[in-house]
DRENPAZA-767335 format. One record per residue (C-alpha): residue number from 1; x, y, z. Coordinates in steps of 0.2 Angstrom, whole numbers, plus 5000, padded with zeros to 4 digits. Example, Ala and Ser with C-alpha at 12.3 -4.5 7.8 and 13.67 -1.06 7.14 Angstrom:
<sites>
+-----+------+------+------+
: pos :    u :    v :    w :
+-----+------+------+------+
:   1 : 5062 : 4978 : 5039 :
:   2 : 5068 : 4995 : 5036 :
+-----+------+------+------+
</sites>
This chain:
<sites>
+-----+------+------+------+
: pos :    u :    v :    w :
+-----+------+------+------+
:   1 : 4897 : 5061 : 5035 :
:   2 : 4904 : 5046 : 5025 :
:   3 : 4919 : 5045 : 5037 :
:   4 : 4907 : 5045 : 5052 :
:   5 : 4896 : 5031 : 5044 :
:   6 : 4912 : 5021 : 5040 :
:   7 : 4917 : 5022 : 5058 :
:   8 : 4900 : 5017 : 5065 :
:   9 : 4900 : 5002 : 5053 :
:  10 : 4917 : 4996 : 5060 :
:  11 : 4911 : 4997 : 5078 :
:  12 : 4896 : 4988 : 5074 :
:  13 : 4906 : 4974 : 5065 :
:  14 : 4917 : 4972 : 5080 :
:  15 : 4903 : 4971 : 5093 :
:  16 : 4894 : 4957 : 5084 :
:  17 : 4910 : 4947 : 5080 :
:  18 : 4907 : 4930 : 5087 :
:  19 : 4919 : 4925 : 5102 :
:  20 : 4930 : 4910 : 5099 :
:  21 : 4926 : 4895 : 5111 :
:  22 : 4941 : 4885 : 5107 :
:  23 : 4958 : 4887 : 5115 :
:  24 : 4972 : 4883 : 5103 :
:  25 : 4988 : 4876 : 5112 :
:  26 : 5005 : 4876 : 5103 :
:  27 : 5018 : 4864 : 5110 :
:  28 : 5036 : 4869 : 5108 :
:  29 : 5050 : 4857 : 5112 :
:  30 : 5066 : 4866 : 5119 :
:  31 : 5084 : 4858 : 5118 :
:  32 : 5086 : 4845 : 5131 :
:  33 : 5067 : 4840 : 5132 :
:  34 : 5061 : 4823 : 5128 :
:  35 : 5051 : 4824 : 5112 :
:  36 : 5040 : 4809 : 5115 :
:  37 : 5035 : 4814 : 5132 :
:  38 : 5031 : 4831 : 5125 :
:  39 : 5019 : 4824 : 5112 :
:  40 : 5011 : 4813 : 5125 :
:  41 : 5009 : 4826 : 5138 :
:  42 : 5002 : 4839 : 5125 :
:  43 : 4989 : 4826 : 5120 :
:  44 : 4984 : 4824 : 5138 :
:  45 : 4977 : 4842 : 5138 :
:  46 : 4963 : 4837 : 5127 :
:  47 : 4959 : 4822 : 5138 :
:  48 : 4959 : 4831 : 5155 :
:  49 : 4953 : 4848 : 5151 :
:  50 : 4935 : 4850 : 5157 :
:  51 : 4927 : 4855 : 5141 :
:  52 : 4909 : 4850 : 5146 :
:  53 : 4910 : 4860 : 5162 :
:  54 : 4918 : 4876 : 5155 :
:  55 : 4910 : 4876 : 5138 :
:  56 : 4927 : 4879 : 5130 :
:  57 : 4937 : 4866 : 5120 :
:  58 : 4955 : 4863 : 5117 :
:  59 : 4963 : 4862 : 5100 :
:  60 : 4981 : 4856 : 5098 :
:  61 : 4990 : 4866 : 5085 :
:  62 : 5000 : 4857 : 5071 :
:  63 : 4990 : 4842 : 5073 :
:  64 : 4996 : 4839 : 5091 :
:  65 : 5014 : 4837 : 5086 :
:  66 : 5026 : 4849 : 5096 :
:  67 : 5037 : 4860 : 5086 :
:  68 : 5055 : 4862 : 5090 :
:  69 : 5058 : 4879 : 5099 :
:  70 : 5074 : 4889 : 5098 :
:  71 : 5077 : 4894 : 5116 :
:  72 : 5092 : 4887 : 5125 :
:  73 : 5087 : 4887 : 5144 :
:  74 : 5100 : 4892 : 5157 :
:  75 : 5091 : 4887 : 5173 :
:  76 : 5078 : 4875 : 5165 :
:  77 : 5062 : 4878 : 5173 :
:  78 : 5061 : 4896 : 5180 :
:  79 : 5051 : 4911 : 5177 :
:  80 : 5066 : 4921 : 5170 :
:  81 : 5070 : 4907 : 5157 :
:  82 : 5051 : 4906 : 5153 :
:  83 : 5051 : 4925 : 5149 :
:  84 : 5066 : 4922 : 5137 :
:  85 : 5058 : 4908 : 5128 :
:  86 : 5042 : 4918 : 5126 :
:  87 : 5051 : 4933 : 5118 :
:  88 : 5062 : 4922 : 5107 :
:  89 : 5049 : 4910 : 5101 :
:  90 : 5035 : 4922 : 5099 :
:  91 : 5035 : 4923 : 5080 :
:  92 : 5031 : 4904 : 5080 :
:  93 : 5016 : 4908 : 5091 :
:  94 : 5011 : 4922 : 5079 :
:  95 : 5013 : 4910 : 5064 :
:  96 : 5000 : 4898 : 5071 :
:  97 : 4989 : 4911 : 5080 :
:  98 : 4990 : 4900 : 5096 :
:  99 : 4981 : 4906 : 5112 :
: 100 : 4993 : 4897 : 5123 :
: 101 : 5010 : 4890 : 5122 :
: 102 : 5017 : 4875 : 5132 :
: 103 : 5035 : 4874 : 5132 :
: 104 : 5044 : 4858 : 5136 :
: 105 : 5061 : 4859 : 5143 :
: 106 : 5074 : 4851 : 5155 :
: 107 : 5075 : 4857 : 5173 :
: 108 : 5091 : 4860 : 5182 :
: 109 : 5083 : 4865 : 5199 :
: 110 : 5079 : 4851 : 5211 :
: 111 : 5060 : 4848 : 5212 :
: 112 : 5055 : 4863 : 5201 :
: 113 : 5046 : 4854 : 5187 :
: 114 : 5034 : 4867 : 5180 :
: 115 : 5031 : 4886 : 5179 :
: 116 : 5016 : 4897 : 5173 :
: 117 : 5017 : 4916 : 5172 :
: 118 : 5000 : 4924 : 5176 :
: 119 : 5002 : 4943 : 5178 :
: 120 : 4984 : 4948 : 5180 :
: 121 : 4973 : 4934 : 5187 :
: 122 : 4984 : 4930 : 5201 :
: 123 : 4994 : 4942 : 5212 :
: 124 : 5013 : 4942 : 5212 :
: 125 : 5012 : 4940 : 5231 :
: 126 : 5006 : 4925 : 5239 :
: 127 : 4989 : 4926 : 5248 :
: 128 : 4982 : 4940 : 5238 :
: 129 : 4968 : 4936 : 5225 :
: 130 : 4970 : 4941 : 5207 :
: 131 : 4959 : 4953 : 5197 :
: 132 : 4948 : 4948 : 5182 :
: 133 : 4941 : 4963 : 5173 :
: 134 : 4928 : 4958 : 5159 :
: 135 : 4926 : 4972 : 5146 :
: 136 : 4912 : 4968 : 5144 :
: 137 : 4913 : 4949 : 5142 :
: 138 : 4931 : 4944 : 5142 :
: 139 : 4948 : 4950 : 5149 :
: 140 : 4962 : 4948 : 5137 :
: 141 : 4975 : 4959 : 5146 :
: 142 : 4986 : 4943 : 5148 :
: 143 : 4986 : 4939 : 5129 :
: 144 : 5004 : 4946 : 5127 :
: 145 : 5012 : 4942 : 5144 :
: 146 : 5002 : 4928 : 5152 :
: 147 : 5000 : 4915 : 5139 :
: 148 : 5014 : 4902 : 5142 :
: 149 : 5019 : 4888 : 5153 :
: 150 : 5034 : 4877 : 5154 :
: 151 : 5035 : 4859 : 5159 :
: 152 : 5050 : 4848 : 5163 :
: 153 : 5051 : 4832 : 5154 :
: 154 : 5068 : 4829 : 5162 :
: 155 : 5075 : 4835 : 5178 :
: 156 : 5081 : 4833 : 5196 :
: 157 : 5067 : 4825 : 5207 :
: 158 : 5054 : 4830 : 5194 :
: 159 : 5038 : 4819 : 5193 :
: 160 : 5039 : 4812 : 5175 :
: 161 : 5020 : 4812 : 5173 :
: 162 : 5008 : 4820 : 5162 :
: 163 : 4998 : 4828 : 5175 :
: 164 : 5011 : 4841 : 5177 :
: 165 : 5006 : 4848 : 5160 :
: 166 : 4987 : 4850 : 5165 :
: 167 : 4993 : 4857 : 5183 :
: 168 : 5003 : 4871 : 5175 :
: 169 : 4989 : 4875 : 5163 :
: 170 : 4977 : 4877 : 5177 :
: 171 : 4989 : 4890 : 5185 :
: 172 : 4988 : 4900 : 5169 :
: 173 : 4969 : 4901 : 5171 :
: 174 : 4970 : 4907 : 5189 :
: 175 : 4968 : 4890 : 5198 :
: 176 : 4978 : 4889 : 5215 :
: 177 : 4986 : 4876 : 5226 :
: 178 : 4979 : 4869 : 5242 :
: 179 : 4975 : 4883 : 5255 :
: 180 : 4983 : 4881 : 5272 :
: 181 : 4986 : 4892 : 5287 :
: 182 : 5005 : 4893 : 5282 :
: 183 : 5003 : 4897 : 5263 :
: 184 : 4989 : 4901 : 5251 :
: 185 : 4999 : 4903 : 5236 :
: 186 : 4993 : 4913 : 5220 :
: 187 : 4975 : 4912 : 5214 :
: 188 : 4961 : 4922 : 5206 :
: 189 : 4947 : 4920 : 5219 :
: 190 : 4945 : 4916 : 5237 :
: 191 : 4939 : 4899 : 5232 :
: 192 : 4952 : 4896 : 5219 :
: 193 : 4961 : 4882 : 5228 :
: 194 : 4964 : 4863 : 5226 :
: 195 : 4956 : 4850 : 5237 :
: 196 : 4966 : 4838 : 5248 :
: 197 : 4957 : 4825 : 5259 :
: 198 : 4967 : 4816 : 5272 :
: 199 : 4956 : 4806 : 5285 :
: 200 : 4954 : 4789 : 5291 :
: 201 : 4942 : 4785 : 5276 :
: 202 : 4949 : 4794 : 5261 :
: 203 : 4966 : 4801 : 5256 :
: 204 : 4965 : 4810 : 5239 :
: 205 : 4969 : 4826 : 5230 :
: 206 : 4964 : 4836 : 5215 :
: 207 : 4975 : 4840 : 5201 :
: 208 : 4981 : 4857 : 5207 :
: 209 : 4987 : 4850 : 5224 :
: 210 : 5006 : 4851 : 5226 :
: 211 : 5016 : 4835 : 5224 :
: 212 : 5020 : 4833 : 5242 :
: 213 : 5002 : 4830 : 5247 :
: 214 : 4999 : 4812 : 5249 :
: 215 : 4984 : 4802 : 5243 :
: 216 : 4976 : 4797 : 5227 :
: 217 : 4979 : 4809 : 5213 :
: 218 : 4964 : 4813 : 5203 :
: 219 : 4965 : 4822 : 5187 :
: 220 : 4950 : 4833 : 5190 :
: 221 : 4949 : 4851 : 5196 :
: 222 : 4941 : 4855 : 5213 :
: 223 : 4922 : 4859 : 5213 :
: 224 : 4917 : 4864 : 5230 :
: 225 : 4914 : 4883 : 5233 :
: 226 : 4908 : 4880 : 5251 :
: 227 : 4925 : 4874 : 5256 :
: 228 : 4935 : 4887 : 5246 :
: 229 : 4940 : 4873 : 5234 :
: 230 : 4932 : 4878 : 5217 :
: 231 : 4946 : 4878 : 5204 :
: 232 : 4934 : 4872 : 5191 :
: 233 : 4923 : 4888 : 5194 :
: 234 : 4939 : 4898 : 5191 :
: 235 : 4943 : 4890 : 5174 :
: 236 : 4925 : 4893 : 5169 :
: 237 : 4927 : 4911 : 5173 :
: 238 : 4943 : 4914 : 5163 :
: 239 : 4943 : 4900 : 5149 :
: 240 : 4933 : 4911 : 5136 :
: 241 : 4945 : 4925 : 5138 :
: 242 : 4960 : 4914 : 5135 :
: 243 : 4951 : 4906 : 5119 :
: 244 : 4951 : 4924 : 5112 :
: 245 : 4969 : 4928 : 5116 :
: 246 : 4974 : 4926 : 5098 :
: 247 : 4959 : 4924 : 5087 :
: 248 : 4964 : 4919 : 5070 :
: 249 : 4959 : 4931 : 5056 :
: 250 : 4942 : 4926 : 5048 :
: 251 : 4944 : 4917 : 5032 :
: 252 : 4942 : 4927 : 5016 :
: 253 : 4924 : 4928 : 5009 :
: 254 : 4921 : 4914 : 4996 :
: 255 : 4925 : 4921 : 4979 :
: 256 : 4913 : 4922 : 4965 :
: 257 : 4913 : 4918 : 4947 :
: 258 : 4922 : 4932 : 4938 :
: 259 : 4927 : 4936 : 4920 :
: 260 : 4944 : 4930 : 4914 :
: 261 : 4958 : 4942 : 4914 :
: 262 : 4975 : 4945 : 4906 :
: 263 : 4972 : 4934 : 4891 :
: 264 : 4988 : 4931 : 4881 :
: 265 : 4996 : 4919 : 4870 :
: 266 : 5010 : 4913 : 4859 :
: 267 : 5012 : 4906 : 4841 :
: 268 : 5017 : 4887 : 4843 :
: 269 : 5017 : 4882 : 4825 :
: 270 : 5015 : 4889 : 4807 :
: 271 : 5008 : 4878 : 4793 :
: 272 : 5009 : 4863 : 4805 :
: 273 : 4998 : 4857 : 4798 :
: 274 : 4995 : 4868 : 4783 :
: 275 : 4986 : 4880 : 4781 :
: 276 : 4984 : 4883 : 4800 :
: 277 : 4993 : 4894 : 4812 :
: 278 : 4993 : 4886 : 4829 :
: 279 : 4992 : 4897 : 4845 :
: 280 : 4993 : 4893 : 4864 :
: 281 : 4981 : 4905 : 4873 :
: 282 : 4980 : 4907 : 4892 :
: 283 : 4971 : 4918 : 4904 :
: 284 : 4970 : 4922 : 4923 :
: 285 : 4955 : 4917 : 4934 :
: 286 : 4953 : 4926 : 4950 :
: 287 : 4941 : 4912 : 4957 :
: 288 : 4945 : 4896 : 4948 :
: 289 : 4936 : 4886 : 4962 :
: 290 : 4919 : 4894 : 4956 :
: 291 : 4922 : 4890 : 4937 :
: 292 : 4916 : 4874 : 4929 :
: 293 : 4922 : 4877 : 4911 :
: 294 : 4927 : 4891 : 4900 :
: 295 : 4919 : 4897 : 4883 :
: 296 : 4931 : 4903 : 4869 :
: 297 : 4924 : 4916 : 4858 :
: 298 : 4932 : 4923 : 4842 :
: 299 : 4930 : 4938 : 4830 :
: 300 : 4936 : 4935 : 4812 :
: 301 : 4939 : 4946 : 4804 :
: 302 : 4944 : 4956 : 4818 :
: 303 : 4930 : 4969 : 4815 :
: 304 : 4916 : 4956 : 4815 :
: 305 : 4906 : 4952 : 4831 :
: 306 : 4912 : 4939 : 4843 :
: 307 : 4904 : 4922 : 4841 :
: 308 : 4906 : 4906 : 4852 :
: 309 : 4918 : 4893 : 4846 :
: 310 : 4921 : 4879 : 4859 :
: 311 : 4922 : 4874 : 4877 :
: 312 : 4938 : 4870 : 4888 :
: 313 : 4939 : 4864 : 4906 :
: 314 : 4956 : 4873 : 4908 :
: 315 : 4962 : 4891 : 4909 :
: 316 : 4972 : 4888 : 4893 :
: 317 : 4969 : 4881 : 4876 :
: 318 : 4976 : 4879 : 4858 :
: 319 : 4968 : 4889 : 4845 :
: 320 : 4970 : 4886 : 4826 :
: 321 : 4968 : 4900 : 4813 :
: 322 : 4969 : 4901 : 4795 :
: 323 : 4964 : 4915 : 4783 :
: 324 : 4960 : 4931 : 4792 :
: 325 : 4967 : 4936 : 4809 :
: 326 : 4956 : 4933 : 4823 :
: 327 : 4953 : 4941 : 4840 :
: 328 : 4951 : 4928 : 4855 :
: 329 : 4941 : 4931 : 4871 :
: 330 : 4935 : 4919 : 4885 :
: 331 : 4922 : 4919 : 4898 :
: 332 : 4920 : 4908 : 4914 :
: 333 : 4905 : 4897 : 4917 :
: 334 : 4897 : 4888 : 4931 :
: 335 : 4884 : 4876 : 4924 :
: 336 : 4871 : 4887 : 4916 :
: 337 : 4878 : 4903 : 4923 :
: 338 : 4892 : 4912 : 4913 :
: 339 : 4901 : 4929 : 4915 :
: 340 : 4903 : 4942 : 4902 :
: 341 : 4917 : 4941 : 4890 :
: 342 : 4934 : 4946 : 4898 :
: 343 : 4940 : 4963 : 4895 :
: 344 : 4956 : 4957 : 4888 :
: 345 : 4958 : 4951 : 4870 :
: 346 : 4972 : 4941 : 4861 :
: 347 : 4976 : 4944 : 4843 :
: 348 : 4978 : 4927 : 4834 :
: 349 : 4987 : 4931 : 4818 :
: 350 : 4986 : 4920 : 4803 :
: 351 : 5003 : 4917 : 4795 :
: 352 : 4999 : 4902 : 4783 :
: 353 : 4985 : 4909 : 4772 :
: 354 : 4969 : 4902 : 4779 :
: 355 : 4953 : 4905 : 4790 :
: 356 : 4945 : 4900 : 4807 :
+-----+------+------+------+
</sites>
């Protein structure tokens, strides 16, 4: 019965765990990338990410400072190289509990400036929608294989602009390119496409439109379901799931005031001055942040009851003994609340003929 009750308790605690609403993004600068551009483009994610519309915010790991990655790219920006980078630098991701990793590298392929691998929410084949399976609220199937993008800060015919970073991030969430009769690209839903307007009045495009489309580049995601151009709706669908790809472990519960443990000491002087024997006594405190001060108690002779002697603000103190040997104990206090005396005891011997 006890095992069953424990199992039910674990299920209950999992079911009520609050979902994370913050996407932690780690930037990794690979060899050959421009570190300054990497830092600026990483910072742009906080600026251009639609926090108010999705209800999900972005937090940059390591204070927004990209960390050097270890992977030496062979092709630069390409899916195979991105997989290599994900595998070799995964320990860095684990260390920082990052939901998303943005690699910055150098492209050696003309016109290929970024890559995002999304194996679940977009089909591997063009023109086929992806699949989002909430179970029951979020879909974290991609937490181990669809969490990374790579952006070229240097390369052949690559646009050296910060919008490449937010563009590739959009792909990771299932956002697609402009839909045309010739190509529809990869996307999550039928309306997960970018907007491109080209008429005598307006020439403009949203952030997920390809670079060859002319017009004013906006840094917004499309928002018109009626024209199959609602990438913002796609981001709103998947963002909560990405925010819970790598939820950091909960902080340990706050510690409470506890009796000192492992009290011990050494003789630091005999008859200096006479008739005292000097001891340095120290102890362990499992929760020093909860302790305001310590009380030192002594029993002298050692068969007598313990009596309070003095206070100290530190988990160590000097004790002077003369006459009979004494037993020393300590207890931790927080203002008017004190623990019991610690279980440990230190024998403070008297070696110069005196008393406490």
